[in-house]
C-alpha positions in Angstrom: 36.5 -18.7 24.7 35.0 -15.3 22.6 31.4 -15.2 21.1 31.1 -13.1 18.0 27.6 -11.8 16.8 28.1 -11.2 13.5 26.0 -8.5 11.4 24.3 -7.0 14.4 21.7 -4.6 13.5 22.8 -1.2 14.4 19.9 0.8 16.6 21.4 4.3 17.6 20.2 5.8 21.1 20.4 9.0 22.3 19.0 12.4 23.6 17.3 15.5 22.5 16.6 18.8 24.3 13.3 19.8 23.4 11.8 23.2 24.7 8.6 24.1 25.8 7.8 25.6 22.5 8.6 22.7 20.1 6.5 20.6 22.4 3.7 22.9 22.4 3.5 22.8 18.5 3.9 19.0 18.5 1.2 18.9 20.9 -1.1 21.5 19.3 -1.3 19.1 15.5 -4.3 18.4 13.6 -4.4 14.3 14.5 -6.6 11.8 12.9 -6.8 8.5 13.6 -4.7 5.9 11.3 -7.0 3.4 9.6 -6.9 0.5 12.0 -8.0 3.0 14.6 -5.5 2.0 17.1 -3.0 5.5 17.0 -3.3 9.1 15.8 -0.6 10.4 13.4 -0.2 14.1 12.5 -2.1 16.0 9.2 1.4 17.1 8.8 4.1 14.7 7.2 6.8 17.3 6.9 6.6 18.2 10.8 10.2 18.8 11.4 9.9 21.5 8.1 7.9 23.7 10.3 10.4 27.0 11.9 8.8 26.1 15.5 10.6 22.7 15.4 13.9 24.1 13.5 16.4 23.4 16.4 14.1 19.9 16.8 15.3 19.1 12.9 19.0 20.5 13.2 19.3 18.3 16.6 17.9 15.2 14.8 20.4 15.6 11.6 23.2 15.6 13.6 22.0 12.7 15.3 21.8 10.9 11.7 25.1 12.0 10.6 26.4 10.6 13.7 25.0 7.3 13.7 26.1 7.0 9.6 29.4 8.1 9.9 30.3 8.1 13.4 28.8 4.0 14.2 28.5 3.0 10.3 31.6 4.4 9.1 29.7 5.7 5.8 31.2 7.9 3.9 29.7 11.7 4.0 26.8 11.1 2.0 23.8 13.2 2.3 21.1 11.7 4.3 18.3 13.7 4.0 14.4 13.9 5.5 11.8 12.3 3.6 9.3 13.0 5.7 8.3 13.4 9.7 5.1 13.4 10.9 3.6 13.3 15.0 2.3 9.7 16.7 -0.2 10.2 19.5 -1.1 7.0 21.5 -3.8 7.5 24.0 -4.4 5.7 27.0 -4.9 1.5 25.3 -3.4 2.7 21.9 -0.8 1.0 20.4 0.6 0.4 16.6 0.8 -3.2 15.2 4.0 -4.7 13.7 5.3 -2.7 10.8 8.3 -1.3 8.9 9.6 2.1 6.9 9.3 1.7 3.3 11.3 3.8 0.5 13.4 4.7 3.0 17.3 3.6 4.3 16.8 4.9 7.9 14.3 5.7 10.1 14.0 7.2 13.7 11.6 8.5 16.6 11.7 11.1 18.9 10.0 11.1 22.1 7.8 14.2 22.9 6.2 13.4 25.8 6.1 9.9 27.2 5.3 9.0 30.8 5.9 5.6 32.6 4.1 2.7 30.7 3.3 4.4 28.2 4.1 1.1 25.4 7.5 -0.1 24.7 8.8 0.1 20.9 10.0 -3.0 20.4 11.9 -4.6 17.3 11.2 -7.9 16.1 14.2 -10.1 14.7 13.7 -10.9 10.8 13.2 -14.9 10.1 15.6 -14.7 7.6 18.4 -13.3 10.8 17.2 -16.0 13.7 19.1 -17.9 15.3 17.5 -20.9 14.4 14.5 -21.8 11.9 11.0 -20.5 13.2 9.7 -24.4 12.7 11.7 -25.4 15.7 11.2 -23.6 19.4 14.2 -24.1 21.9 13.3 -23.3 25.4 15.7 -20.3 26.3 17.1 -20.2 30.1 18.2 -16.6 29.7 17.4 -14.1 26.6 20.1 -12.4 25.5 21.3 -10.2 22.0 22.0 -13.8 20.7 18.9 -16.0 21.2 16.0 -13.4 21.7 13.5 -12.8 19.1 12.4 -9.3 20.1 14.2 -6.4 21.7 12.5 -3.8 23.5 13.2 0.4 24.2 11.2 1.5 27.3 10.7 5.5 25.7 11.7 8.3 28.0 10.9 12.3 27.5 13.6 13.2 24.6 15.4 9.7 24.1 16.1 9.4 20.4 16.4 6.1 18.1 17.3 5.6 14.7 17.5 2.3 12.7 17.8 0.3 9.4 14.6 0.9 8.1 14.0 -2.6 7.1 13.6 -3.4 10.8 10.1 -4.7 11.8 8.7 -3.1 14.8 5.6 -2.4 16.9 4.6 -0.5 19.8 3.1 -1.8 23.2 0.0 -0.6 24.1 -0.3 2.5 26.6 -1.1 1.4 30.4 -0.7 4.9 31.4 -3.5 7.6 31.9 -2.0 10.2 29.8 -1.3 10.5 25.9 2.3 9.6 24.5 3.7 12.2 22.3 6.5 11.2 19.4 7.9 12.0 15.8 9.0 10.1 13.4 10.8 10.6 10.5 12.7 8.6 7.7 16.1 9.5 6.0 16.9 8.5 2.4 20.9 9.4 0.6 22.1 11.8 -2.1 25.6 10.8 -3.4 27.5 9.0 -5.9 27.8 5.0 -5.2 29.5 2.0 -6.5 32.4 2.6 -9.4 32.3 2.2 -13.2 35.3 0.0 -12.5 32.9 -2.9 -11.2 30.1 -1.7 -13.7 27.9 -0.7 -10.5 27.9 3.2 -10.4 24.8 4.8 -9.1 24.2 8.3 -9.1 21.6 9.5 -6.6 
């Protein structure tokens, strides 16, 4: 007997090396509170373009290439950075459920994440749910087939990449230290579709 998980959502996880100079540069950014005052973000929305983040950016780009070509098995399109910014979650800060608009792939890398600093929680879309949300069945044990949420516990240097439409939230920072991360979005350039099927697109 076999169970096949059809149309799975691929979330990529790996590690990035961050030197002390890069970490200091991220922490020393100018920060502003988000509209709902639950966390802070950098004024700089292109943080990975800074010369101090050159090695950081190169590693992020390499992981995106690995994700799209080795795992998703796309042809070698040019996935390029749209934007990148720092996030600061002070003790008791959190972020509500959201997804990233006008991008294809989103990601995060954790610059400083202490124990209990707040998990990243992905939320299953109603259209992808096992059964309609109007029916709530009791679960004996949660797994990849029946879960409505899935979380990652951040550690220093962890990088995650996922399709931008996937909804996610950040649990409250229950530690006594600030949590720093850098978030980024990708879009694509290249030739897609074909004239034969009247769906050619050049981006």
